[in-house]
N, C-alpha and C positions, 0 to 999 in steps of 0.2 A: 165528490174532488175531497182529499184530505187536507186539512189543514196541517200547516208549516211543523207543529210540536208532533203530529202522529208521525208525519213524514221522518222526521228524524229518527222518533224512537225506531224504527222499522229498518232505518238502513242498519249493515253493519259496521262497525267501525274499520277506517281505512288499513286495509293489510291484516285483517281477521283472517276472512280467509285463506290465505294464502297458509298464514302460520297454524290455521287447522287443520291440511292435510298435512304439513312438514314431516309429522311425525311418524306418518303411514308410510314415508320414502325411508327415514332410517329405521324403521321394523322389520321392511324390507328387504334391505342391507343385510342386516342382522340375518334373518332368518336363511338365507341365500350363504354365507359363509357357514350357519351353523349344519344345513345340509350338504355344502361342497367338504366339511371335515370328517362329517359322518360318511359318507361314501369315499373316502380316502380311506377311514381306518378299515370299512370293509374290506378294499382293495389290499390292504397290507397284512392283514389277519390270516393266519396260514391254516388251511384246510384241517379240519378236525378238530377245532377248538381246542382247549387246554390240552388234549392229550397230545399234540405237536410241539408244545411248547416244553421248554425245561421250570426250571422253577422261577428265574426271573424273567419268564415271560420271552425269551429269545427262541432260536430254533434249535430242537433237541440235538444237533450235533452238528460240528462243522461242517461234515459230509453235506447238510443241505444247505450250505451258503454256495457249493458250487451251479447247482440248477438256478437258484434263483438269479446270482451272477447271471447267468449264459444267457436264462430268459429276458433279462433286463439289458445287456450289453451285448448279445447275439456272438460275442467272445469266447471261445474255448480255447483254455489253457494247455497250449502245448506241452506242456511237463505237467499234467494233470495226475498220471498213472503212475508217475517215478515215486512218491513218496512212499507208499505202502513196502514197495521193494528194498527201499533206503532206511525203512526207522527199524526196520531188523535189526539192522548192524547195534554190537554190544561192545565197542572198542574203546576203552578206556582213554580221553582225552582227543577222543575222534567224535564230533559233535553233527549232527544232522538239520537244515534248516529249507525252507523252501519259500523263495522271493518269485518275485515277475518273472524274471532270467530264469532261473529253473529250480533246481534242486543245488545244495551247496553240501559236500563233504569239507569241514574245517577240523585241522590238526593241529594240536600243536608241537613246534618247531624242536621242543625240546624232547621231543618223542624220535624224530628225524637226524637231529645232527647237534655235532658239539660248538660250544661258542666261537663265533664266528669263520664258519665252516660251510661247506656245501657240496661234501660227502655224508651221503648216507650211511649212519651207522648202521651195526647188525640189526642193532631193533628196529632202527627206522625202517631199512627192509623189509623185515619180518611185518610191520605196521604198514606199509604201503600193501604187501602182498594178502594182506588180511582182508583188503578192497577188492579183489579180485575178480572173489562171485559175486558179490553186490553187484560190481560194475557189469559183470557179464551177462544181467538182466538187462541190461540199458543198452541202445545204438545209436544212440543218439554224438553230438559231439563233446570232447571234453577239455575244458580250460582248466589250466594245472596256473595257480597262479599266487607268486610269493610276495610275503610282507613281512618288513621289520618294523621294530620301534624306531625313535628317531633320537637314537644314539647314534653319534658318526663314527664310520671304521674308515680306515685309510690304511691298507695294506696292499702290496705289489698286485695281488691277484683282484683287491675287490676295492676302488679307490674310493666307493661311494655305497650306502644301501641301495642303490638301484643293481649295480654289479651281481650282491650280495643276494638279493631276491630272485634274480632272474635268472642265476645261477643254482640256488637251490628249487626252485620251479621247474626247470630243466633237468634237473637231479632226478627227481621225484619223475617227471615224465619219461625219461629215457627207461626207468627200472620198471615204471608201467610196460613200456615197449619192449621189454627181456620178456615180459610174464604173458605177451601173448596179444597185450592193446594195440591196436592199428595205428601206426603213427599219423596216417593220414586222418584220426577221429581227434588228435591233439592238438595242442598249444601251450606254447608256455607263456608266461607274462608276469616280470616283476613289476611289483607297485611299492617297492621300496617304504616309508613311513607313509606314505600320501593319503592311505586309507585307513586309519585306524580304529580299531574297535570300543577303545577304552583311551581315558585320559592316558598319556604317556608320564605325569608328574609322578605315580607311584609307582614300584616294582610290581605291584599287582598287574598293573594298566598294561603296563612294558612287556610282561610276560603275554599277556592277551593280545595284544597284538603281534606278537612273533609268530606268526603261522604259515602253514600253507593250503591254499583250500583247493579245493577240486569243481568246479562248477559245471553240473550236467546238463545240458542245453538238447532238448528234442527236437529231432528234424521234422519240420511241416510235414504233414501228409500229403500225400498227391504228388 
C-alpha cells in the first residue's frame, strides 16, 4: 500500500488531463481549415498555370469568362453572339454596350433631332440608315427607346417629356421600317427622364441623357 503522500504525488491535478488534450482539438481545426483553403485554391486555379493568366492574375481575356460563368451557372447568355457583329460599328455619336438584357446601340439625340422635335433630320436619317447593315446580322427583337433630360417641355404636340421621348422612339422605328426592318420585330418605348445616365445638374450630363437606344434581344433558341 502507498502512503498518502505518495498517492498525492502520483495523482494529476484536477482538470489537467482535459487541458493537456484541448490543444489537439484546436490544432486539428486549424489544419482542417488550411486543407480546405488549399483545395479551393486548386479548384479556382486556371489550367495551364501562369500561361493562362494575365499580368494581374486574371483570365487572359474576357472571352474566357463566358465558359467559366456557363459552367458555374448552367445559363448561356442569349445575346452572347451579338457583340462581335456590333463592335465593328464605327459611327461618331453611336456607342455599343452589352448588358444582361442584350446589346444596346446608344445614339446621341443631337445626331437625330432638332431641339424639342421628334422628326428625324436628314443627318438623323443617315445615322439610322448606317445601322442597317449591322442590324441585318441580327434576327431578334429590337426595342427602340427614347430618353430625355429633366428640362420640362410643354408644347401642343409634346405636353411633357413622355410624349417627346415616345415620339422620338417612334420616329426612329418608322425609319427602320422604311429601310426594310420588319415592324413585327420592333417596339417603341418612351422613358422621358426616368432613366438618366448622368446627373442632370450639368449641361454635359443633360446632353448624355438625351438619347435614343436600340436594345437588341436575341430570341431564345428552340
